[in-house]
Every structure is written in C-alpha cells, then in structure tokens.
C-alpha positions in Angstrom: -128.9 -148.3 -69.7 -128.2 -150.2 -72.9 -130.3 -152.8 -74.7 -129.0 -155.8 -72.8 -129.7 -154.2 -69.4 -133.2 -153.4 -70.6 -133.7 -156.9 -71.8 -132.6 -158.2 -68.4 -134.9 -155.8 -66.5 -138.0 -156.3 -68.7 -137.5 -159.5 -70.8 -141.1 -159.9 -72.1 -141.3 -156.2 -73.2 -137.9 -156.4 -74.7 -138.8 -159.4 -76.8 -141.9 -157.9 -78.2 -140.1 -154.6 -78.8 -137.3 -156.3 -80.8 -139.9 -158.4 -82.7 -141.8 -155.2 -83.7 -138.6 -153.6 -85.0 -137.4 -156.7 -86.7 -140.7 -157.0 -88.5 -139.9 -154.2 -90.9 -136.7 -152.6 -92.3 -137.5 -148.9 -92.0 -138.7 -147.0 -88.9 -139.1 -143.4 -87.8 -136.4 -141.5 -85.8 -137.3 -138.2 -84.1 -134.4 -135.9 -83.2 -134.1 -132.3 -82.2 -133.1 -129.5 -84.6 -130.8 -126.7 -83.6 -133.9 -124.5 -82.7 -135.4 -127.3 -80.5 -138.1 -128.3 -82.9 -138.6 -132.0 -83.8 -137.3 -133.6 -87.0 -138.5 -137.0 -88.1 -136.4 -139.2 -90.5 -136.5 -142.7 -91.8 -133.9 -145.1 -90.3 -132.9 -148.7 -90.1 -131.9 -150.1 -86.7 -130.0 -153.1 -85.6 -130.0 -155.2 -82.4 -126.5 -156.6 -82.2 -124.8 -158.0 -79.2 -125.9 -156.0 -76.2 -126.7 -152.8 -78.0 -129.4 -151.1 -80.1 -127.4 -149.4 -82.9 -128.4 -146.5 -85.1 -126.4 -146.2 -88.4 -126.8 -143.3 -90.8 -125.2 -141.5 -93.7 -122.3 -139.2 -93.0 -123.2 -135.6 -92.3 -127.0 -136.3 -92.6 -129.3 -133.9 -90.7 -130.3 -136.6 -88.2 -126.6 -137.4 -87.5 -125.9 -133.7 -87.0 -128.9 -133.4 -84.7 -127.7 -136.4 -82.5 -124.1 -135.1 -82.4 -125.4 -131.8 -81.1 -128.2 -133.2 -78.8 -128.2 -136.9 -78.2 -131.9 -137.2 -77.3 -134.1 -139.3 -79.6 -137.4 -141.2 -80.0 -137.6 -144.2 -82.3 -141.0 -145.4 -83.5 -141.4 -148.9 -84.9 -142.9 -149.2 -88.3 -146.5 -150.3 -87.7 -146.7 -152.2 -90.9 -149.4 -152.4 -93.6 -153.0 -151.8 -92.6 -154.2 -151.2 -89.1 -153.6 -154.6 -87.5 -150.4 -153.6 -85.7 -149.8 -157.2 -84.7 -148.0 -156.9 -81.4 -148.8 -153.2 -80.8 -147.2 -149.9 -81.3 -143.7 -149.6 -79.9 -141.5 -146.5 -79.1 -138.1 -146.3 -77.6 -136.7 -143.0 -76.2 -133.1 -142.3 -75.1 -129.8 -140.8 -76.0 -127.5 -141.8 -78.8 -123.8 -141.4 -78.8 -121.4 -141.7 -81.7 -119.2 -144.8 -81.5 -115.5 -144.0 -81.3 -114.4 -147.6 -80.6 -112.8 -149.0 -83.7 -113.3 -152.6 -82.6 -117.1 -152.0 -82.1 -117.4 -150.2 -85.4 -115.5 -153.0 -87.2 -117.8 -155.7 -85.7 -120.8 -153.7 -86.8 -119.4 -153.3 -90.4 -118.6 -157.1 -90.5 -122.2 -157.9 -89.5 -124.2 -155.2 -91.3 -122.0 -154.2 -94.3 -123.3 -150.6 -94.4 -122.4 -148.2 -97.2 -119.2 -146.4 -96.3 -118.6 -143.9 -94.8 -121.3 -143.7 -92.1 -122.1 -142.6 -88.6 -122.7 -145.2 -85.9 -124.5 -144.4 -82.7 -124.9 -146.6 -79.6 -128.0 -146.0 -77.5 -128.9 -145.5 -73.9 -132.5 -146.1 -73.2 -134.6 -143.8 -71.0 -138.1 -145.2 -71.8 -139.8 -148.0 -73.8 -143.6 -147.8 -74.4 -145.9 -150.4 -76.0 -149.5 -149.6 -76.8 -151.9 -152.4 -77.9 -155.4 -153.6 -77.7 -156.2 -156.5 -75.4 -159.3 -158.8 -75.8 -160.7 -156.2 -78.3 -161.8 -154.3 -75.2 -158.9 -152.6 -73.5 -156.3 -150.2 -74.7 -153.1 -151.2 -72.8 -150.1 -149.0 -72.4 -146.9 -150.6 -71.0 -144.2 -148.2 -69.9 -140.7 -149.1 -68.8 -138.1 -146.6 -67.4 -134.7 -147.5 -65.9 -134.9 -148.6 -62.3 -138.6 -149.1 -62.4 -140.8 -152.2 -63.1 -142.9 -152.2 -66.3 -146.2 -150.4 -65.6 -149.4 -151.4 -67.5 -152.3 -148.9 -67.8 -155.6 -150.3 -69.1 -158.4 -148.2 -70.5 -161.8 -149.3 -71.8 
C-alpha cells in the first residue's frame, strides 16, 4: 500500500504523520544489515504525489541494505526538547528502488538531489503514532493495511 492509499484509509493519521515528517529535515531510517542486525542512518524523506520517497547517496550502506532486504522503519525527528508537538511517529514498510525513468525525472525536477543517487518508493506495512492526551493518557495509534486505526490508551 503506497502513501496515497494510506492517506485515503486513515486521513487524520496520515495528515499528522506527514506534518511530523515535514517539521524537520532529517529523520532516522532503520534497515537490516547482511547479518540481520539493525542499522540506523540519517535520511531526508519526501511526500510527492502519491508516494513517500526515500532518496540516498549511491552505494551508501543504507541503500545496499534496502537493495538486499527492502524492510525498513522510519522514525520522525522528534525535534528539540521534549515537547514532541503532535507525538512520536514511525512508519514501517518495504522500499523498492525506482526503475521508472519518468518517475525519477519528476523527483529530480522537484527535489534537485545531488547526482547520482538511489531513489526508493515505499510500501507501508504499519504506521504508529504515540502521544500524550490531556496530560493524562499515553495514546498509541496503530494502522496496518486493511485494518482501521486502533487507539490504545494507558494512564
């Protein structure tokens, strides 16, 4: 399921998720190393058209990881301090390198990334938002394809 399908299925969660990612330039990407252990790396993300795009330097370790195993988790930068306005947001899914010249050209026109680069489109498998409500409840919202958004509240 791409970004547009997620936004249609869960519009309120999609809006706050995009807002959290747009609030800062750099975020944290988790990929899997060859031995299966996690690797975290800094990354810029873009929401363009109907997709969430991941662009990265050629032959970077994170790009090699995704080419070998497309699973990823992406954590939004929480920002300065501990306010976390809007909550903590994480996206999980699979990333696939773009081989469509027209899609890549449109991305280059919009983003003007340093050349050359790897461009990955994403398929979402989970979106999670954690936030504090009324200074009393810890709320965890979870979305998975084909399911409604679930909200768990804890005191």
